[in-house]
C-alpha positions as CSV (number, residue, x, y, z in Angstrom):
1,K,-10.3,13.4,-22.1
2,C,-6.9,12.9,-21.0
3,K,-6.1,10.6,-18.3
4,R,-3.7,11.9,-15.9
5,L,-0.9,9.6,-14.1
6,F,1.6,10.6,-11.3
7,K,5.0,10.0,-12.3
8,I,5.6,8.8,-8.4
9,E,8.0,5.9,-8.1
10,I,8.6,5.4,-4.3
11,I,6.5,6.2,-1.3
12,C,7.8,6.0,1.9
13,V,6.2,6.9,4.9
14,D,7.1,6.5,8.7
15,F,4.8,7.5,11.3
16,S,7.1,6.5,14.4
17,I,8.4,9.7,15.3
18,S,4.5,10.5,16.2
19,D,4.2,11.1,20.1
20,K,0.1,9.8,19.8
21,E,-1.1,7.1,17.4
22,E,-4.0,8.4,15.2
23,T,-6.0,6.5,12.5
24,V,-5.4,7.7,9.2
25,E,-8.3,8.5,7.4
26,W,-7.6,8.1,3.5
27,N,-9.2,7.5,0.1
28,E,-8.8,3.7,-0.6
29,N,-8.4,4.4,-4.1
30,A,-5.0,6.9,-3.6
31,F,-3.2,4.6,-5.7
32,M,-5.3,4.4,-8.3
33,K,-3.4,7.0,-10.7
34,M,0.0,5.8,-9.7
35,E,1.1,3.6,-12.5
36,N,4.4,4.2,-12.0
37,L,4.6,3.2,-8.2
38,K,7.4,0.5,-7.7
39,I,8.2,1.0,-4.0
40,L,5.6,1.3,-1.1
41,I,7.0,1.4,2.3
42,I,4.7,2.5,5.2
43,R,5.8,2.1,8.8
44,N,3.8,2.3,12.1
45,G,0.6,4.1,10.8
46,K,-2.4,2.9,11.7
47,F,-4.8,3.4,8.6
48,S,-8.6,3.1,8.7
49,K,-8.9,0.8,5.7
50,G,-6.5,-1.2,3.1
51,P,-6.3,0.3,-0.6
52,S,-8.5,-1.1,-3.1
53,Y,-5.8,-1.1,-5.9
54,F,-2.1,-1.6,-6.0
55,P,-0.2,-0.7,-9.4
56,E,1.0,-3.9,-11.6
57,G,4.4,-2.6,-11.5
58,L,4.8,-2.6,-7.9
59,R,8.1,-4.3,-6.8
60,V,8.4,-3.7,-3.3
61,L,5.4,-3.8,-0.6
62,E,6.6,-3.4,3.1
63,W,3.4,-2.2,5.2
64,H,3.9,-2.5,9.0
65,R,0.3,-3.2,10.1
66,Y,-1.3,-3.3,7.0
67,P,-4.9,-2.8,7.6
68,S,-6.6,-5.2,5.6
69,N,-7.1,-9.0,5.7
70,C,-6.2,-9.4,1.9
71,L,-4.6,-7.7,-0.9
72,P,-7.0,-6.1,-3.3
73,S,-8.3,-8.8,-5.5
74,N,-7.3,-6.9,-8.9
75,F,-3.8,-7.0,-7.7
76,D,-1.2,-9.4,-9.9
77,P,2.0,-9.9,-7.5
78,M,4.0,-11.1,-10.5
79,N,6.3,-8.5,-10.4
80,L,6.8,-8.3,-6.3
81,V,10.2,-8.9,-5.2
82,I,10.0,-8.0,-1.9
83,C,6.5,-8.6,0.3
84,K,6.9,-7.4,4.1
85,L,3.5,-7.3,6.0
86,P,4.4,-7.6,9.9
87,N,2.1,-7.3,12.4
88,S,-0.7,-7.0,9.8
89,S,-4.2,-8.3,9.7
90,I,-3.7,-10.8,6.6
91,T,-5.5,-13.7,6.5
92,S,-5.1,-14.9,2.8
93,F,-2.8,-14.8,0.2
94,E,-5.0,-16.3,-2.5
95,F,-4.7,-14.7,-6.1
């Protein structure tokens, strides 16, 4: 069985142009097959839950209003160069 990976390296989403704020319902495993993801920027979105996985190669994490109180437990932040989580629910940065 062939494992299919996505070649996406950058995701930048800005919800600030929306007139009404709706909660984004999404699959918390969305980043599981994105092994090449290096930059993740999410601004002004209200998500139903936080991700259960981040790729090891993630270098930039900017997520305004990050919805979870911690980063995924299996995530090693050694490659992170920039980590901005303004107005987030983060209560712990333990790894």
